[in-house]
N, C-alpha and C positions, 0 to 999 in steps of 0.2 A: 727775581724769584728766590726765596730764602733757601738756605741749606736744609731747612726742615722739610721742603718739598721732596728732596732726594730720598729722605726716609720714607715719605709717603709713597713715592714711586717704587722704591725697593719692596715695601710691604705689599703693594698691589702685585708686583712681579712674583713674589713668593706665594701669594695667595693663588695666583693663576697656576703656578706649578702644582700646588696642592690639589686644586680642583681637577687638573688635567689627568690625575690618576684614574679617574672614571670618565663616563660619558659626559660630554658638555652639550648644553642647549643654549639657544638664544631666546630672549623674551621680546614681546611686542611692546616697545615703549617709545613714545614720541620724543624726538630730538633730545636725547639724553645729555648732549653737550650743553644745551641751554639750561637744563636742570643743574648740571654741574656748576656752571658759572653763577647761577642764582643761589646756589647753596652756600656760597661764601658769605659769612656774616659781614655786615657793613664795616668798611674800613680795612678789611683783610685782603682785598684784591684791588690794589690801587692801579690807576692808569699808568701805563708805561708807553711812552710815545703816543700812539693813537688808540691803542686797545688796552684792556686791563692786563695785568701782569701774567694771568693764567690763561689768557685767550690766545693760545698759540696753535698753529696749523698741525703740528705733530701730535699734540695732545688731543686736539679736536678729532683727528682721524682715529686715534687709538680708542677714545671713548665711544665714538660712533660705531666702530667695528668690533670692539672687544668689551666695552663697558657693560653691555647687556648679556654677557655670557654668564650662565649659571650651571650649577650641578644639582643633583637631587640626592639627598642622603637621608635615610630613615623616613622617607615620605615627605621630606621638607625641602624647600628651595634654599640653596646656599649660593650667595652672590659673591662677585669679585670684591665687594666692598665690605663684607662682613669681617668681624674680628679685628677691626682697626681702631678700636676705642682708646687704645693706649698711645696713639699718635698725639703729637703736640697740637694744640689749638692753632689754626682753625681746621686743620685737615681731618681731625677726628669727627668734627661736626659735618664736614662735607661728605666724608665717607658714609656716615650714618644716614644722611639725607638720600644719597644715591642708593644705598642698600634698601631703604624704605620704598623708593619708587620702583626699583627693579624687582623686588620680591613680590610685589602685588600685581605685577604685569603677567599676562598669560604667556605660556611657552608657545613660540611660533614654530620651532623645529629644532633639528639637531645642528650642532656647530661643525661645519667643515670648511676648510680653506686650502688654497694652494700656496699660501704664504708661509714662509718659515718663521718669520718674526713680525711683530708689530711695534711701532714706535721706535724710539732710540734712547738708550740710557743717557747719553750726553751728546750735545752738539756744541760747536765752538764758533764764536764770533770775534773777528779781528777788530779791535778798537784802537783809538789813538793812544790809549793808556795801556794797551796790551791785549792779550787774548782773554775773552770772557767765556766762561763755561755755563751752558744752559742744561738743566736737568729736565728729563721728560719721563712720561710713562713708557714702559717697554715690557715685552715678554717674548719668549721663544715658544713656538708651537711644536708640540711633540708629534711624532709620526702618526700616532693613533688618530689625530684629528686633522691630518692633512690628506689631500687627495689631488691628483692631477686633473680630475674632473669633478670639482666640488659640487656643482649644480646637480649632476647626476647622482652623486653619493648622497647628497641631502634629499633628493627626490625619492630615492629608493627607501631610505629609512622613514621619511615622512609618509610615504605610501603605506609602509608597514604599520605605522601608527594609526593611520586611517582604517586599515583593515582590522586592526586590533580593537579599535573603538567600536566599529560596526559589529564585530563579533560579540563584544561585551554587552552592547545595547540590544542586539537583535536575536542572538541565540538564546532560546528559552530554557529554563531549568528543566521543564517537563520533557523537552526534546532530548536534552543531554541525558537525563535519567532513563528515557526510553531506550536510547542506544546502549547505555550501560547495561540495562536489563537484557537486551538482545545479546550482548557479548557474554554476559554471565550465564545465559541459557544456551550458549553455543549456537545461536541462530543467525550469526553474522559471519560471513566468510572472512577468515583470518582476523576476526575482530579483536582477539586478544593482543595483537600487535599494536593496536591503537589505544589500549587501555591506559597506559601511562600518560600519553598526550591528553586524553580526555580528563583524567584525574587532575593534571596540572592546570588545564584550562578551567575546570570546574572550581578549583581552589581560587584561581584568579577571579572568576566571575563572582564568587561569594565575597571576596575581599573588595572587589570593585563596588558591589552593592552597598558596602558599608563605608566606602571612602567619601569623605566630605568634598574633596577636590578631585573630581573624576578625570579631568584633563591631566592633572599632575600625576595621577595613578597610571594613566596610559603611558606617559613619557618615562615614568620611573621604571616601567617593565617592558619597554619597547624592544629590548634586546633578548627577551625571554623566548623560549620556543612557543609559548602560548600566544605570542603576538601574531604569529602566522597561522594559527590554528584554523581560522575561518576558511582560509583558502586551501587547506589540506584536504585530502580525499575524504577523511572522516568528518572534517569540518563541513564539507559540502553536503554530506548526508544530514547532519544536524541542521544546517541552513534550510534544506528542503523541508524538513519536518517542522521547523520553526515558522516557515511561511505558509503552513497549512497543507503541504503535500501529503497524500495518503501514504501510510506506512509501506504498503507493498510496492507502490510506484517508486518511492524514495529509495528503498533498499535495492530494487532492481537497477536503478540508475547507479547506485554505489557499486553494485556487483559488476556492471559492465566496465567499470574502471579498474577493478582490482582482481576479478576472477577470470580464470581461463574460459575460453569460448563455450566449452561443453560443461561448465560447472552446473550442478543441480543442487539447490539448497536442500539439506536433509530434513529440516524441521520447519514447522509453520511459524509465522512471525507473531508469536504470542508471548508477551512479557508478563512477569509476575504482577506488575502494576495494573496491566489491563485486566488480568484475572481478578485482582482485588477490587477494581472499580466495578466490574460486571457483577461480582458477587454482592458488593455493597448495594448496587442498583436493585438486584433481585430481592435483597433483604428489605430495602426501602419500599418496594412495591408489594411485599408479602408474597413473593413468588418462588421462594427457595424450593418448595415441594413440587412446583409445577413442572420442573424439568425431569422429574421422575416419571417414566412412561411405561406403559404396558400395552399389550394387544387389546383392542376393543373387542367386546363380545356383544351378542345380540341383545342381551338383557340391559345393556347400557343405552340402547338407542330408543328414543321416543317414537311411537307410532306416527306422530305428526311429521317425522322426517324420513319415513319409509315410502318409497314409490311403489314397491311390490314386495310381498313376502309369500313364500311357498307355504302350503298347509302343513308340511312336515316340520316346520320350525317355528310356526306362529306361537306356539305355547311358550317359547323362550323370550318373546318380545316384552318390552318394558310395561306397556299398559294399553288398554283399549283394543285388544286384539279380536274380541268377539265380533266386532263390526266388520272385520276383514274376512271372516270365514266364508268360504265358498265351497260348493259341492265338487268333489273330485270327478274327473272325467277320464274315461278310458282312452288310452293312447290310440292314435290312428296313423296310418302312413301319410307322410307329408313330402312333397316334392321340394327338396332344398335347393336344387340347381336353378329352379325358376322362382326363387323367392322374390316377393314383391318389395320394391324399394320404397323406403319411407324415412322421413327425417326423425330424429330422436324426439323432437317436440311433438310431432304427430303421433308417434308410437306411444308416448306417455299419456297423451290426452285422449286418444281414441281407441287404443288397443289394450293397454294394461288394465283399464277398469273391467274388461270383459274376461280376463284370463285367470286361471287358477294355477297354471304352471308355465314356466319359461325354461327352455333348454337353449344353451348358447353353443354354436359351433366354434369350438376353441381351435384356432388355426395357428400354424407356426409363426405367422406374421404377428401374432399376439404375444409372443414370448417376452417381449419387453414391456407389455402392458400389465404384467402381474403386479398386484399391489396389496397392501395391508392397511387396515384402519387401526389407528392408535388412540389411546385415551390416557388421562392422567392416573397415576397410581392412587392419588388422594382425591377423593370426590370434591373436597372443599378447596382445592387448589385455585389460586387466583387466575385472572385472565392473562395468559401468556401470548396468545395470538391476536391477530387483528379482529377475529370474530369472537363472539361472546360465549363460545363453548370450548371445552378443553380437547376436542377431537382434532385429529390430523390424519394424514395419510402418507404413505411412502411407497414409491414404485420400486420394483426390483432393481438392484444395483445402486440403492440409495439415491435414486433420482426422483425428485418430487414432481417431475413433469416429463413430457415426451422428449425424445431426442431432438426433435425439431425445435422445441422450446429451449432446450439447453443450448443448441446452436445459436438461436436468436439472442439469448442472454449473453453469449460469448462474443456477440458482435458479428455473427455470420449472416450471410444472405440466405434467407429461406423462401424467397419469392422468385428464384430463378426458374428457367424452364426445365433444366435438369440439375438435380442435386444428388451428390453422393456424400453422406456423412458417416463418420466413424465415431463410435461411442464405446467407452470401456469404464471400468469401475475400480481401478487402483492407480498407483502413482507411476507405473511404467511409462516410458516415453514411446508410445506407439506412433507410427507415422503412416499417413495415407499417401499412396503413390498411384498415379494414373499415367499410362502411356497412351497418348492420343494417336489417331490415324496420322501418318506422316512421321511419327517417332518422337514428337515432343514429350518430354518426361516432366510431369508436374509433381513436385514434392517440395519439402521445406527449403531446398536449395534453389528451386526455380518455381516460385509461386505463380508466375505468369498472370497475375491478376485474377486467378481462379481459386487458388487455395487461400481462403480468407480467415481461417481459424486454425491455429497450430498451438496445442497446449502440452504442458508437462515437459516442454523442451528446455526451459530456462526459467529461473525465478521460482515463484510460488508453485508448489506441487499440489494438485487437487485430486479428489477421488471420484469426480464426475466429469472427466475431460471429454472433449469432442474435437474432431477436426472436420473440415468442410471444404469440398470442392464443388464449384458451380459453373454452369454454362448458360448463357442466354442463346436465343435462336441463331443470332448471327455468328456466334462462336462455334456452333455445332457443325462439324464436318462429317460427311458420310464415312462409314467405316467402323472398325472395332476399337473399343476403348478397354484396355486391360487395367483392371483395378486390383491392387494388392496391398497388404499391410506388412510393415516391417517393425520389429521391436528394436528400436535404436538403443534403448537402455532398459534392461530388466532390473527392477528394484524390489519386486515383491513376488511371493508365490501364492498369495491369496487373491480372491476375487478376480481370477484370471479370465482370459477370453475377451471377445469384443462383439459388437453388433454393427453391421453395415446397414444404413437406412438409405434406400434409393427412392427418389421421388421424381416422377416425370408427369408434367401436365396435371398435377394435383393428385395423382395416384401414388400411394406410398407402399413400398414393400420393405420387409426387413429380413436380414440373413444373419444368423448367429453362429459364432465359433466359440465353443465352450472349453477349449483347452488353452494351457499356457503357451507362450512363445519364448524361446530362449533368446538371449541378446543377439541381435543382428539377424535373427531368423525372419524369413518371409513366409507369408501365407497368401497364395493366389486366391482372390475372393470372387471376382466377377469378370465376365467379358460382356460388354454392352455393345450391341449392334445398332447403329443409327443409319437410317436411310431417309433422304428427303427431309431431314430435320426432325424425324420421328424415331423414338426408341421402339424398335420392332422385336428385339430379342434380348433375353438375359440368360447367360450361361453361368451357372453357380459352381464355384470351386469345390473340390473335395473337402469334406470336413465342416462345411457350412450347412446349417439346417435351413431348408426352405422347401417349398412345394408341399406335397401331401404326405411325406413320411412322418408318422406319428412319433411324438416324443413325450416322455413323462416329465412333468415338472410339478412340484409341490403336491404330489399325490393325484394329479389329474393328467389326462392324456390329451395331446393336441390332435387335431384332425378328427375329433369325435364330438358328439353332442354331450354337453355337461349340464346337469340340472343347476338352475339358479335358485339359491335359497332366498336371496334378498337383493333388491335393486334400490340403490341410494344415490342421491346427489352428494357431492363433496360437502364437508361440514361448513365451509365458508358460504354455502348457500342454504343452510338450514334455517328454519324459523323466520323465513321472509328476508333473510340477509342475502346480499349479492356483492360479495367482496372478492374481486379478482376472478381469475379464470375458473370456469365451472367444469367439473368432472362428473362422470356417471360411473358408478361402481357396481359391477355385477358380482355379488358375493357367491362363490361357487361351492356346491356340495363337495365335501371331502378335500377341499383345497386348503392345505396347511403350509404356511411358510415355515420351513424347518429351522431357520436361523433367527438371530436377534434382528430387530428392525429399528431403524432410526425414527425417533418421534418428534424431533425438533429440527426445522429448517429455517434458515435466515429469512427466506421470503415469506414465512408465516408470521414472523414476530411483530408484535405491536410496535408502533413508531417510537415509543419512548425507549426502546431497547436498541434502536438503530446504531447508536454510537459504539455498541459492544458487539457488533455483528461478527467481528473476527474471532472473538472468544467463543461465541455461540457456535461458530463453524466447527470448532474443535469439541466444544461441550456436547453438541448434538451427536458427534461421532462416538463419544465416550459414554453417553447415557442412553444406550439403546434398550428397547423393550426386550426382555428375555422371551424365549419361546414359550408358547402356551398352546395347549391343545384346544382351548376354547378361544377361537379367534375369528375375525372377519377378514377373509382374504379372497381374492379373485382377480378379475381383470378390470382395468379402468380405461376410460376414453375421455380425452380432453377436448374442450371447446376450441383450443388453439391449434388443433391438428386435424386435417382431413383424414378420417378413418371410417371403417365400416365393420359391422359384425352381423352375422346371420343368426337369427334365433327362430326357434319353433315354439309357438304359443298354443295353449289348449284352454278351452273353457266350454261352457254349456253350448255356446253357439259359434264357437270358433276353433279351428284346428288348422293352423296355417304357418307357413314360413315367411319371414320378413327379413330384408336386408336393411339394417338400420344405418343411416348415414349420419355421421357426427361432424 
C-alpha cells in the first residue's frame, strides 16, 4: 500500500472530526466495502499475496462500521468521503465513488456506538527484511456520539424521528389553526403556555410540506423541540382533532390532563374561523337576514294553520277568517273536577269544530310549559329551518322542548319507573342530591348507577342543563327519599332558580324554585314516600311552587281559567308537513313574555348547517327577538311528554270541561 494511502486515511480522519461537531447519522447502503474495492480503477489495486492490496480486515471493518456515516448541513447530506478531490489518484476517484453511493442512500438512523475508536492509523508486520508499516483508516469517536447502551440510545432517537414524521404527516393545518384560534380567544385552559411550541411546529410543518426529501428533513430536525410535539399534551389535542374527534370532546380530554379537577371553562369553544365559515355558509345560502328574529303575531299566521281562534281576535288573522265566525255563547257553570278525559287528537277532531271559546286551567305544573312563537324579521328571508316556513318556538328558560326531552337528549333514562330531574337555565353548577331509605347518598360523587346526567360540572357550560336520577321497580325501597339541590358553583346572577320534574308511572309533576342560590347553598326540594314500590306521597319544600297556590307569570295567573285566543300546532307541522316532534300551542289572552326570546335552536336548523351547530348555539343566544306587545305566547304541550291540560269549551251545543291527554 503506497504512502499516498496514508494521506487518504488522514483526510478521512480529519473529515470525521469535522462532521462530528454535529449530529451523525448512518445510511442504508449495501456492502459498502465491496463498493470501495470496485471503485479502484483497473491496475491501481494490485494483488498482494492472496488478496488485493487494499483488501485488509482493519479497513473492511472501518468502512462497514463508519463509511456510511453522514451529517446534514443546510438540508443536504455530507458524507465522510466528500471534499477529497485534491487527493492523489486513484484515491480521489475512490472517494468520489464512495461519496456518490453514500449520498444517495436513505438515512437509517442516528449514529451511536460504545467504541472509542475505529480502525488503526498504523500496524506493523515483522519481515525478514525488517519491520513493515501498514497504514489504515482510523478515527476517534467524540463523547457526543458514544453511549454505554448504544442500541437504547439509537432506539430513543429513532423513535423520536418516527413520532416527528407521523406528526408532520398526520397533524392537519386546519386542526393546528383551530387550536391557535382557541388560544387567541382564551378558550383553552393555559393555552398560551403552548403557543410557542405550536408556532414552532407549525413552521416545521410548512417547511416540511415544501421539502423535496421529507425523510432528510425529519432527520435534519430530529433534535428540535418540534420533533416531540405530537406526543406532548397540546400535540395530543391536535392529534384528536386531526383524526376527526369533535372539538368539545377533544378539548375535554385535553383539560383532564392539564386542568385541576374542578376547572370550569369560562367560554364556549367558538373560534374566529368557525364564525367565518358559518357566516360564509349563511351568505352562500342567502340566509344572512334569516337569523334576525322577532315575536310572531297573529296577522303572520295563515288560517290554514290555525286549529282554533277565539272570536275576539279573529279580525287580526291573516286571511279567510269569515268562515270561522261563530255565534258567541253565554257562559255557564261547568264542573272542572269531573272533566271528561280525551286525547288531543279526539279533542281537535270532535270538540274544537263545535266551540266558539276555550278556557284553559293554567296550573302550577304548567310553569315550564310557557312558550312564545317567533318569526323572521324579514318576510323574504330564506329557509333556515328544516321546515319550509320561517316560524319557530321557544319555551321559557330557552328550552325548545320539555325537561324530559332535554334529559333524553343528554343521554338520560326517561323510561324508568321513578324519575327525578333537575333543570335550570344558566351556567351555574347545580347538583341534584337524593338520600335514599337506609342512608345511601346519591350525588355526583356517588352516582350509584342512578344519577345518569350531570351537567355544567366540567368542560362545556350550557344554558339548558339538566341532571337526572332514576329508579326501576327492583331498586325502589320502601321509605322516604329526601331530594335537595346544591349550588356547587355559582357563576351567574341571571336566569336563576330551577325546576324539579317528578315522574312516576307516567304521571309528571313539576316544582319550581324561582330564586338564586349562593355557592354551596342547599335547597330542600322534595320528600318522596314509597310504599310497596308505589309513590304514595310528595312533600314539597318551602320556596318551591306546586299545588294550588296561584302564581302570576307573563301577565296571567296559575290555578285559574285563562281564555285561549288561538290554538296552533307547531310550525314543523304546518301545511301538511310532519318534521320532528309535534307540539300544540295554546296562545293565551293577555299572556306576554316580558323578555327577549331565542328564535334559533340547533335542532331546528336545516341539515346543510349541521357542521356549524356550535356557532349557531352561540349565535342563537345572541340574536334574540326583542320584546313586543304584539306577540303569540302561551303554553305548549309536546308529543314527547305525557302531559295533560284541563279546558272548558263553549259553543251552541256544548258547554263542558275536558281533560286533554297529550
